[in-house]
Each structure stands twice: as structure tokens, then as C-alpha cells.
C-alpha positions as CSV (number, residue, x, y, z in Angstrom):
1,M,9.5,91.5,32.0
2,L,11.0,88.0,31.3
3,R,14.3,88.6,29.5
4,N,15.6,85.1,30.2
5,G,13.3,82.0,30.6
6,L,15.2,80.2,33.3
7,E,17.8,81.8,35.6
8,P,20.2,79.6,37.6
9,W,18.3,80.2,40.8
10,H,15.1,78.9,39.0
11,L,16.9,75.6,38.3
12,L,18.0,75.4,42.0
13,I,14.4,75.8,43.2
14,V,13.2,73.1,40.8
15,A,16.0,70.8,42.0
16,I,15.0,71.4,45.7
17,V,11.3,70.7,44.8
18,F,12.2,67.4,43.1
19,L,14.3,66.4,46.1
20,V,11.5,67.2,48.5
21,L,8.8,65.4,46.4
22,F,10.7,62.3,45.5
23,G,13.3,62.0,48.3
24,S,17.0,61.3,48.0
25,R,16.5,57.5,47.7
26,K,14.3,57.5,44.6
27,L,16.2,60.2,42.6
28,P,19.1,58.0,41.5
29,D,16.7,55.2,40.5
30,T,14.6,57.7,38.6
31,A,17.7,59.2,36.8
32,R,18.9,55.7,35.9
33,A,15.5,54.7,34.5
34,L,15.4,58.0,32.5
35,G,18.9,57.4,31.1
36,K,18.0,53.9,30.1
37,S,14.9,55.1,28.4
38,M,16.9,57.8,26.5
39,R,19.4,55.2,25.3
40,I,16.6,52.9,24.0
41,L,14.9,55.9,22.3
42,K,18.3,56.9,20.7
43,S,19.0,53.3,19.5
44,E,15.5,53.0,18.0
45,A,15.7,56.3,16.3
46,K,19.1,55.2,14.8
47,A,17.6,51.9,13.6
48,M,14.7,53.7,12.0
49,K,17.1,56.1,10.3
50,D,19.2,53.1,9.0
51,D,16.0,51.4,7.8
52,A,15.1,54.5,5.9
53,G,18.3,54.1,3.8
54,A,17.5,50.5,2.9
55,P,16.3,49.8,-0.7
56,V,12.5,49.8,-1.1
57,V,11.0,46.6,-2.6
58,E,8.2,47.4,-5.0
59,P,5.1,45.2,-4.9
60,S,5.7,44.2,-8.5
61,Q,9.1,42.7,-7.4
62,V,7.7,40.5,-4.7
63,V,7.2,36.9,-5.7
64,P,4.2,35.1,-4.1
65,A,5.0,32.2,-1.8
66,S,3.1,29.8,-4.1
67,E,5.4,30.7,-7.0
68,A,8.6,30.8,-5.1
69,R,11.1,28.0,-5.7
70,T,13.8,27.4,-3.2
71,P,16.8,25.2,-3.9
72,A,15.6,22.7,-1.3
73,A,12.2,22.4,-3.0
74,E,13.9,21.9,-6.4
75,R,16.2,19.2,-4.9
76,T,13.3,17.5,-3.3
77,A,11.4,17.5,-6.6
78,T,14.4,16.1,-8.4
79,E,14.9,13.3,-5.8
80,A,11.2,12.4,-6.1
81,E,11.5,12.1,-9.9
82,A,14.6,10.0,-9.6
83,A,12.9,7.7,-7.1
84,A,9.9,7.2,-9.4
85,G,12.2,5.7,-12.0
86,P,12.5,6.3,-15.7
87,R,9.4,7.0,-17.7
């Protein structure tokens, strides 16, 4: 009964229905918005794919903030000791 899902004349009828429902003024805006949404979706999917290739940090490798020492913190500690004078 249905050898092909959509024939060319089916697509023509769908296009005419969209034109009647939405009007000729809103179709370009709708197509533009759809294209923008597709670009955003594509870029987000690519970003997720790129993130999937990034190395995974194990919880045992993470240093708690209270134990982390930055060069600025070490320099500040050294300056404070120097300002206190010799012991």
C-alpha cells in the first residue's frame, strides 16, 4: 500500500499548508530562527565531543583548596617572614 513514505507531491502539499498557516512574512523569520538553533545545537554537540576527549581527573588527584599553595601565597608568606625580622 505504501511503498514510499513521502512522494514529491506530499512535500508540495506540506509546503502549501505551512504557507497558508504561517503566511509568507513569518516563514523567512522562522527558517532563520531554525537555522540559528541548528547551528547552536551543532556547536554544543561539538563542544561536548571535544570535552569527552579531555583527560579525566580522578578524585584522588584533586588537591583541596585548604592544602593548595599558589606561588603568590608562598611569596606573601616569605615577605611576611622577612618583615618580621630575624628570629
